[in-house]
C-alpha positions in Angstrom: 0.0 0.0 0.0 1.4 3.4 -1.0 1.1 6.0 1.7 0.0 9.4 0.6 1.5 12.4 2.4 -0.4 15.5 3.4 1.8 18.5 3.4 0.5 21.4 5.6 0.6 25.0 4.3 2.1 27.8 6.4 -0.3 30.1 8.2 -0.5 33.6 6.7 -1.3 35.3 10.0 -5.0 36.0 9.1 -8.3 34.8 10.5 -9.8 31.6 9.2 -13.3 30.5 8.4 -15.1 27.4 9.5 -14.3 24.8 12.2 -10.7 23.7 12.6 -9.3 20.8 14.6 -6.3 22.0 16.5 -3.4 19.6 17.0 0.0 20.1 18.6 3.1 20.1 16.4 6.0 17.9 17.4 9.5 19.0 16.3 10.5 15.7 15.0 10.9 13.7 11.8 8.0 12.6 9.6 7.9 8.8 9.4 5.7 7.1 6.7 5.3 3.4 6.6 5.5 1.6 3.3 4.7 -2.1 3.1 7.6 -2.8 0.8 10.2 -0.5 2.1 9.4 -0.1 5.8 9.6 3.3 7.5 10.7 6.2 5.2 11.2 9.9 5.7 9.1 12.4 3.8 12.2 12.6 1.5 11.9 8.9 0.7 15.0 8.0 2.7 15.0 4.9 4.9 14.6 5.5 8.7 16.3 3.0 11.0 15.6 1.6 14.5 11.9 2.3 14.5 9.6 -0.5 15.7 7.7 -2.2 12.8 4.3 -1.0 11.9 1.7 -2.7 14.2 -1.5 -1.8 12.4 -1.8 1.7 13.8 -1.1 5.1 12.0 1.0 4.8 8.9 2.0 8.5 8.8 3.6 9.6 12.1 5.8 12.3 13.6 8.7 10.7 15.4 10.3 12.5 18.3 13.0 11.2 20.6 14.0 13.7 23.4 15.3 16.3 20.9 15.5 16.9 17.1 19.2 16.0 17.2 18.6 12.8 19.0 15.8 11.9 16.6 18.0 12.4 13.6 20.8 10.3 15.2 18.4 7.5 16.1 16.8 7.3 12.7 20.0 7.6 10.6 22.1 5.1 12.5 21.9 1.9 10.4 23.4 -0.3 13.2 22.6 0.7 16.7 25.5 1.6 18.9 25.6 1.8 22.7 24.9 5.6 22.6 22.2 5.5 19.9 19.0 6.9 21.4 16.4 4.1 21.5 13.2 4.5 19.6 10.1 3.1 21.4 6.5 2.9 20.2 5.5 5.9 22.3 7.9 8.1 20.3 5.6 7.8 17.3 2.8 10.3 17.1 0.1 9.4 14.6 -0.8 12.1 12.1 -3.1 10.4 9.6 -4.9 8.9 12.6 -4.4 11.7 15.0 -2.7 10.7 18.2 -4.8 11.7 21.2 -1.7 13.2 22.8 -1.7 15.8 20.0 -5.3 16.8 20.2 -5.7 20.4 21.3 -9.4 21.2 20.9 -11.3 23.0 18.1 -11.7 26.5 16.9 -14.7 28.0 15.1 -14.0 30.9 12.7 -10.8 31.7 14.7 -9.4 35.2 14.7 -5.6 35.7 14.4 -5.5 36.5 18.2 -7.3 33.2 19.0 -4.8 31.2 16.9 -1.8 33.0 18.5 -3.3 32.3 22.0 -3.4 28.6 21.3 0.1 28.8 19.8 1.4 30.4 23.1 -0.3 27.6 25.1 1.3 24.9 22.9 4.7 26.5 23.3 4.3 26.6 27.1 3.7 22.8 27.0 7.0 22.3 25.1 5.7 21.8 21.6 6.9 23.4 18.4 3.6 24.9 17.4 0.2 23.9 16.0 -1.4 22.2 13.0 -4.9 23.4 12.2 -6.9 20.8 10.3 -10.0 21.1 8.2 -10.5 17.9 6.3 -7.4 17.5 4.0 -6.5 21.2 4.5 -3.7 21.4 7.1 -2.1 24.7 8.2 1.0 24.8 10.4 1.5 27.6 12.9 4.9 28.3 14.3 6.2 31.3 16.5 9.0 32.2 14.1 8.8 31.8 10.3 11.5 29.5 9.0 12.1 28.4 5.5 13.5 25.1 4.2 15.8 25.8 1.1 18.3 23.8 -0.9 22.0 24.5 -1.0 23.0 25.4 -4.5 26.6 26.4 -3.8 29.1 27.3 -1.1 32.4 29.1 -0.5 35.2 28.8 1.9 35.4 31.1 4.9 37.9 33.9 5.5 40.0 34.8 8.5 39.3 32.3 11.4 37.1 30.3 9.0 39.7 29.5 6.4 39.6 25.8 5.8 35.9 25.5 6.7 32.5 26.7 5.4 32.0 30.4 5.0 28.6 30.8 3.4 26.1 28.7 1.5 24.2 29.9 -1.6 20.5 29.2 -1.8 17.8 30.3 -4.3 16.7 32.9 -1.7 20.1 34.3 -1.0 23.3 33.6 0.8 23.4 32.3 4.4 26.5 32.8 6.5 25.5 33.3 10.1 24.2 30.8 12.7 26.7 28.0 12.0 28.8 26.7 14.8 32.5 26.1 14.2 31.9 22.4 14.3 29.0 22.7 11.8 31.3 24.8 9.5 33.9 22.1 9.6 31.5 19.2 9.0 29.7 21.0 6.2 32.9 22.0 4.5 34.0 18.3 4.6 30.7 17.3 2.9 31.2 20.1 0.4 34.7 18.8 -0.5 33.2 15.3 -0.8 30.6 16.6 -3.3 27.6 15.8 -1.1 26.6 19.3 0.3 24.9 20.8 -2.8 21.3 19.6 -2.9 20.9 19.2 0.8 18.2 21.2 2.7 18.8 23.7 5.4 16.3 25.5 7.6 16.8 29.3 7.7 15.1 32.0 9.7 15.0 35.6 8.5 13.5 38.9 9.6 11.8 39.6 6.3 12.3 39.4 2.6 13.7 42.1 0.3 11.7 43.6 -2.5 13.3 41.0 -4.8 12.2 38.1 -2.7 15.5 37.4 -1.0 16.3 36.7 2.6 17.0 39.8 4.8 19.3 39.0 7.7 19.1 35.2 7.4 20.3 32.8 10.1 21.1 29.1 9.8 18.9 27.0 12.1 19.8 23.4 11.2 20.2 20.9 8.4 17.1 19.0 7.4 18.3 15.5 6.2 14.7 14.4 6.5 13.7 16.5 3.5 14.6 16.6 -0.1 14.2 19.0 -3.1 13.2 18.3 -6.6 15.7 18.9 -9.4 13.6 21.8 -10.7 13.7 23.5 -7.4 17.4 23.0 -7.1 18.0 24.7 -10.5 15.2 27.3 -10.4 14.6 27.9 -6.7 
């Protein structure tokens, strides 16, 4: 059975019409069960160490203590002593909404009402909200971030010689927010020819008149996502 994937839109900050089911957003990795391939990421990459599907939800959000631990756990082919274990309770159903994620309903919600629920979800330790109306899903997060492909990179200067300086994306260059370790690791990947085409998450204050990032900051890599060849070339 091929599992379809519902991709939520980003909230535009305006009021909504109708009745919306409110669910909590977990900052994890999307895990989709395929009968032939097992658990796969939204990018179609294999996910490891997850308990086999047991007849429950086939589309889940997986979260193990932190986003970093979740990535380590799902990308480690052979578990090591320090690999975070993945247990059934780390899977939160999305297609069949996990009761732990249910957060009430809103009828014709104003922007203030949505922001109030967002604040409540954040106080509980969640990343944000997903508002659902049938197959229409809208994600609501406190800071707008954007997932963009790396289309190029250059070496740093000064103290960053020999490691990453900036990366090029279709929405502009990103040079801040990287730790020294991340610069070294990404530079190594760049030299190996595996950096271009990867996805990174970027926050920015706003966009310029030409649609480019203004004051972008690197948040993290998103190995759970992929970009089409058209997007990589055209942005």
